[in-house]
N, C-alpha and C positions, 0 to 999 in steps of 0.2 A: 216474543220482542225482547227480552235484554241481548239477544244477537245484534236484531238491528237497530236498539237504539247504540249498542257500542260501535257498531259498523258507521252509522251515521255520526261518531266522535258526540254525542248529547251527553255526555261525562263534564264536555268542559260547563256549561250551560247550566248543570243541574251535577253534581259530586254526586249525591246517592243514588244514583243512576248505574248499570250495568259498563266494565269500561276492560276491555280483553286487550291485556301484553300484543296480541297478534294485530290487532284493529289500529291501535297507539303505535306500532311500528311500522305498519302498511305490510306487515309482510302475505308475501301471494300464495295462499295454501290450495290446495288441490279440494274438494269436496272427501272425497275420502278421506284428508286428516280431519279436516273439518268434523266429519261423523266421530271418526276414535275420538279426537279429541272431547264431543259432547257425552260420548258413550262411558269415558273415564270421568269427567264431571257428575255423571248420575250417578256412577260406584262410589263415587270419593262421598260424595250427598245420602246413598243408601248406608255406609260405611259409620257415617260420623254418627246418623237419627238411629241408626242401630247398636250404638259405640254404651260404653261404663260412663264416659264424661258428658256426655248430652245429657243422660236420664242422672245424672246429678245435677247436671244444669237444672234440668226442671225442678227439681226439687229443693233450689236455692231460695231462699229468699229474696226476695227484693233488694232490701235494704244491705245483704250481705255483702253488695256486686259494689267495687271498687273501683273497676275500670272497663270501659270497653271501647276501644280505638282513640280515647281524648291523651293529648301530649299532653304529660305528666314531667314531673323530674322530682330527683330526690338527693340529697347531699350523702357522699362522700369521702371521710376524709378530708371536712371543708369545701369541697369542690360540690359544685349543681351541677348533676349529670342529667339529659332529658332525657324521654324516652318515652317511645310509643309500643305499647304492649293489646296484645286483644285483646286480654280480660285479665281481670284479679279478683279474689275474693277473698271475703273473713269466711271462717269456719272454726267454731270452738275461739282456742289460744292463737292461732299463726292464722299465716296470708298465705294464699296459693295466689302464684305467676303461673299464668300459659300464655307463651306465646307460639303462632303453631308457624311454619318454614314454610314457604313458596317453592321452595328447588326442591333438588331432587335428594335422600337421602345420604351421605358421606358414610355408613356402618354398611356392615359387610352382611 
């Protein structure tokens, strides 16, 4: 269903629905390419749900969450900096910020 809602660009009317890059930019992909993309997404999700960080997220009390995809700002040397981060949370006496990149890794 998410594939179909993206293909029909329903995300314009309802931003919480699936929006695939390939549909937004109307890329013409073969069925084999779509299959490879779907397999990659499935593997990424399996990796995430099996990760230590996901296990930690499940144990984290709700009141410790600070951000989840909300625009926010902070001041740095008197300059207001706007940012949209994936999540941040408080643990003990520190704050952790996590931001996933959607591109390929630049490390070797």
